[in-house]
N, C-alpha and C positions, 0 to 999 in steps of 0.2 A: 732867401732863397724859398721857394713854397712847401711845403710837404701838407700830406689829405687831411691827417688828423687836425692841424689847425686851419685848413680849410671846410673842412665841415663841422666846425666851433665856430667860424664867425659867423656862415651861415644859420648855424641854430641861434645862435646869438643875434638873429637879425642885422648885421653888418653888410657891406658892400665888399663883393671880391673883386680883388683888383685883375687885371689882363694877366699879367704874371698867372696869378691862382689859378685863372681857368684855361690857360697854355697848357699850364704844368700836369693840370686833370688830364684833360683831353689827350696830348702825348704820351701820358704813361697810361691812358686808357688803353691806347689803338695796340700800344706797346705790350699789353698786357701784363701791367707792371702795377695793378691797384687789385684789391681783390674785391669782387665783387660787393661786400659785403659795405665794403668803403665808398665805394659811388654809390648802393642803394641809399647810405644814411643821409649823403649829400642830396642826393636825389628829394628825398622824404624832407630835409631843409627847407629845398626850393619848392616844392611842392605848397607847404606851410607857410615860408616866409618870401616867396615870390623873388622875380631880379626886376633892378628898375633897368630902361631903356639900354642904357649902357651897358651893361654887363648882360644884358640879352644880345647886344652886337656883338661883344666878341666873343661870346660862345658861338653864335651863328658864325662869325670868321673862323674860327679856331676849327671846327667841325667841316665847314667847307672845304677847310686845306687840307682836312686829315688823309685826306686820299687825292684821288685824279679828280684837275679840275679844269674844261674844257675847254679849246681855244678856239673862235669862231671868227677870230682876224681875218682872216680870208675870206670872210662872207663880206659881200660887198654892201654897204647901207647899214643902217641899225637893224636889229631882228628880236622877234618878238618872242615871250613865252607865255603859256597860259596854265593856271594850274587850278583846280577844281579842287573843292576840301571835299568830295564826293558826294555821288546819292545814289537811288536809285533810277534809273532809266536815263543815266548823266549820258549821251552820247555826242555832246556841245562838240567837242576837238576833232570830231569828220565830219563836222557842219564848216568850225569855224577857222582850221588851218585853210581851207581849196579857198574860202569867204577873202582873209587877208591875205591871199597870196594872188587871188584873182583881180584885187584893188592896190596892188601893186607891192605891198608886204611882205616882210621875210619872216615865214615864221619857221625857227629850230627847235625844234621839241624830242624831250628825251621823255617817255613814258616808261611805266611797269606794267607788270599783271595784275591782274587782277585776285587778291588773296578774300572770300568774301563773297556777298549775296551775287553778284554777275560781276563778268569778265572785268578785263582794266581795256584801254584804247587800244594796246597790242594784242590783245584774245578779241576785241572785235573786229580789228582789221587781216588775222588772220581765217575770218569767215570766206576773204579771196584766197583759195588754193595757193600757192607759191609767196604769197607777200611776207614780207622777210625783214626787222629789223635791226638784223646783223649784220650792219655796217659798219665799214672801219667809221675813225673821225673826219679822214680824209673823202669820206665819198659821202659823208654826211654833208660837207661844207659844200661839194660840188656838186650835189644836188641839191641845197638851199638856193645857190647862186642861179644855178640852170634855171629851178621848176619854183622857187620861191617857197618851199616847202619841204621836210623831210623828219619823219622821226625815227627817231633810233633807242632800243634797248636801251636799260638803264645799264652802265656800266657797272661791273662787280667791284670795283676798287674807288666809283662814287661815295665820297664819305661813308665811310668804312666805320667813322665815330657813332652816327646816327643808329647805324644795324643794332653794336654793340650797347648803346643806350637803350632805345626802344623795347630791346629785348628783355634788357633790365626790369625797364618802368613797366611791360606789360605783366610780370610776376611780382611784382611787388606795390602795386595799387597807387601808381606813380606819372600815369597816363597822363589823366585830367589837369595841368597848369599850362595856361596862356605862355609863358616863356618857353617853355621845353616841348609843347604843338609848334610855336610859333616859328624857333630855330630847327626844328627838325625838317620842319618844309621847307624857308626859306636857303637851310643851307645846300638841298636838292638842288632847288632852284638858282640859285650862285652861281653853283658849280659847274652847273649846264651852261654857262656862258652867255645867257643872251642880253641885251642889253635894256630891255624894256618888258614889267613884268604884268601880268593883271591873273588877278587872284578870284577865285569866283567863291567866296565864302557862303557856304548852305545852313540853313538855319531849319529848326522843324524835327520833326517826330523821323525822320530817315535821316538824319544826317548828327554829327558827332554834334554843333551846338544844336541847342534845344530851342534857345531860343534870339532874338534876333538883336538883343544887347552883349548877351555872348559871342554872337557874330562878328558884331562890331567892334568890341574889344580883340578879339581874333587878326582882325582885319585892321586894326592900328596897330597892334604891336606888330606883323609882320612889313607894314609897310614903313614902320619907322624904322626895321633893318634893311629894306631897300635901300631907303634912303644916306643911311650909315656906309653902305657901299656903293653909292652913286646911282645906285639904277631908279629907272623910273618904275613906281611901284603904282599903282591899283587897284581897289577890291570892288567886288560887285558883293552889294548883301542880295541873297534869293532865296526864297522859298520851298523847303521840301517836306512840307506836310501831305505833299501827293506825290509820286511819280513824274518826271519831268515826261514831257510827251505821254506816247500810249502805250509803247514798246519797249517791253522788259528782258534784256536776252541779249545773246550776240549778235546774229545774223540779224534778229527781228529788228534789235537797233540800226543795223547798218542800212535796211530797209528803210525805215522812218527816216535816218538823216541823210539817202538818198532823194527822198523824196520831199526834203528840208533844202535841198539845192536845187529842186526842180521848181522850188515853189509852191507846192500845196502839203507842206510839211506842219504840224501842229501848231496852234497859236502859241502856246507857251517854250515850245524850245526857238520856234520860230524867233518871236521876242528876245528872248536870250540872248544866240547868237547873231542876233544883227546888231544889238547894244553893244554885246562883246567886242566884234568886231572891227565896231566904230568907234570904240572905247581904244581898240589895238596901233590902229591906222594915224590915230592924232597922238598915240604916246612915242609912235615911231618916226614921226613927223612929215606923213604921207598926208594928211588934211591938216587943214588951220584949227578944222571944228568938229562937234559931232555929229551936227547936223549936215553938212559938206560931204564928211564920212558916210555918212546912214544913205546918202544917195546915192553915193557909188557901189555902198552895197549889197543897196536891193537893184541897180539896173545890173551886176552882176549874178545877180539870182533870175534876173526874168531875161535876161540876154543870153542864160546857157553858158557864163564865162565860169561860173563857179564849180557848176558839175565838168566842166570839160577840164580843170585843174583836176579835181577829186582823181578825176580817169587816169590825167598824167602821173598824177605823186603813187595811185595805185602799181602802176604801168611801170613806175619808174624803179621799185622796190621789189617788183618780181611778182606780184600781184597780175591774177586777170583779170584786166578792166573789161571784159565782154558782160562777166555780169554786173557792172554797172547801170548797163543798157536791158539787162534782162535778167529782174532781181527773181525768178523762176529758177534760176542756179544756183543761186547762193544754196547754202545749207537749210535744207528742214526738217521737223522733225516728224517721226510717224503717224504723229495721231493728234487731233486737234479737235478737244472736246469743249463743249460753250457750258459759260456758268450763267447760272439765272439769279435773275433779281428774287430776293426772298419777300419782297413785300413793294406796293405801290409809294411811292411817294419822291424824296429829294436826295439826296447824294450830300450827306454833312461830311465825309471823310472818305478818304481813300488812303490809310496808315501805310506810308512807302516801309518802313521795318518789316512787319509780319512779309508785304507781299517780295521782298528780297531774300527776307529766308525763305520764303516758298520757293522762290525760284532757285535757290543754289540746292534745295533739295530734288530740283529737278535736274539738276544739273548743271546750271547756268554760272555757277562760281564754282568756286574751291573751296573745301574745308582745310585741305591743308595743302601745304605748295606742290606735293606729287599728285592731284587729281587731274584727271583728266576733262576737259571743257567738252560738253555737248552743245555742238555751235547753235544748232536749230531749237534748242527747247527755251519756255522762257511765257510769257502771258502777253496780249496785247486787247488793252483793254477797250473797254467801247462807248464808257463815258469818264464825266471830269466830276468834280465837285462841284455842284450848282446844279446839277443837272437830274430834270426832272427822268425818273424811269416807272414803268410797269410793272407788275410784278410776272413775274417771265420772260421780262426782257431779256437778252443775252447781253449780260453787263461789263464780259470777257471771256474772250478766248485762252486755253488754255496749250499750248504746245508741248507737248509731253514723248518719249521714246517708249518708257516704261509705264507699267499698269499705275495708275495713279491712289495716293497714298490717302488716309485718311486726314495725314496731319498737314497736304498739301491744300486740301479742303477747308478747313477747320482755321488753317489760317486768310485763306481767301474770307472767308466768313468773319476774321477778326476785322479783316484790312478793310471791307467797303459795307460802311455804314447808310442805312438807310432812315432817315426821319420825315416825318408829317409835316413838314412846315417849312416854309424859304428858306434858305440857303445862300448867303453873298457869297461870290467866285472871290476867291483870296489873290492878294497881290501879288506877282512873282517877284518883281524887283522892288524890294523895298530902298536903296540908297545908292548913292556912289562914291565908297570912298578915299581922297586923297592924301 
């Protein structure tokens, strides 16, 4: 029989934990029978001494089963889910889900609200008046069967162990540990019930993982967890040293997602969504290889099938789908202020993190969970890394409801770096891990 002191000492002394040890910890944690100081001590021991693949798989399994596990068995065929590790301007889910559904796939996605620089997927979708993700599991399955996609809000009973552990990790300096990050993400994805999971693991200035090697390590840890759970799991490693696309902010990102589904979105967003959709369709056995899937995805864009699927999705969940055809009806900021290039040269960097923080100052994101999102505010970039600009060119539009603070302008100045020499255009997709 396990006890917490023995478990802490084991990991302190670099020994492997048993399944029984981990199950005991998570069960007692959720029952609130473990003092915070003991869980914190174990978390720090894990940060310092790690968990092996098997320990990480057991931890994920126990976290996943600490609350509700969604049953998607009533959905016909294999279901897909996708997770991004987060970035600035990341609106891929809005494009991906209808793309996959338009090609015959089934996307059953559970999403959360954003806490940070901009809103989460649900916040972006709530730019459509009436749109709701507060749907039952039965309704969720019905919509996926009928339309090929649905997005529901994350259940309060989903993976309660993760909420408890994350709150502790946040205040004890134990967030940056690959096994803890991987088990946190994958416990939620596995509890959401899909058959195949695609992970978009981002790295760079605007991401949690700062370089491609860290991103690969996290991706492989999550893929290993997926394999232990018999789920088809793959990962894309993508660059987040500059924002994805041009738009940052909820309704602004929705407009850009619609443009992408119409076939005239930004090159980087289009590339990532086409690649990810193709992988998802192969994962769920709709196509034998990525090239065939890619042809179908591009056809879904050019024929209008993907945009039509997006409208059906918005309408099915209570949103006003007319706004897809007339984007001027989407929420708009009161003011648009141009931001000018300070010198002539080449854009060397558009640092995603300062831009994200500036967007949150405008009201595009939440600094606390009770903050109210301003749907229309944010930024629209007019150039990307590698582009040549002249002094006085408009390189960004600021969409705002209030008087612009010096802090917002300073963050923009910090974010956009112009140099007097040529700059290589960064590679967006570095590799596919499986």
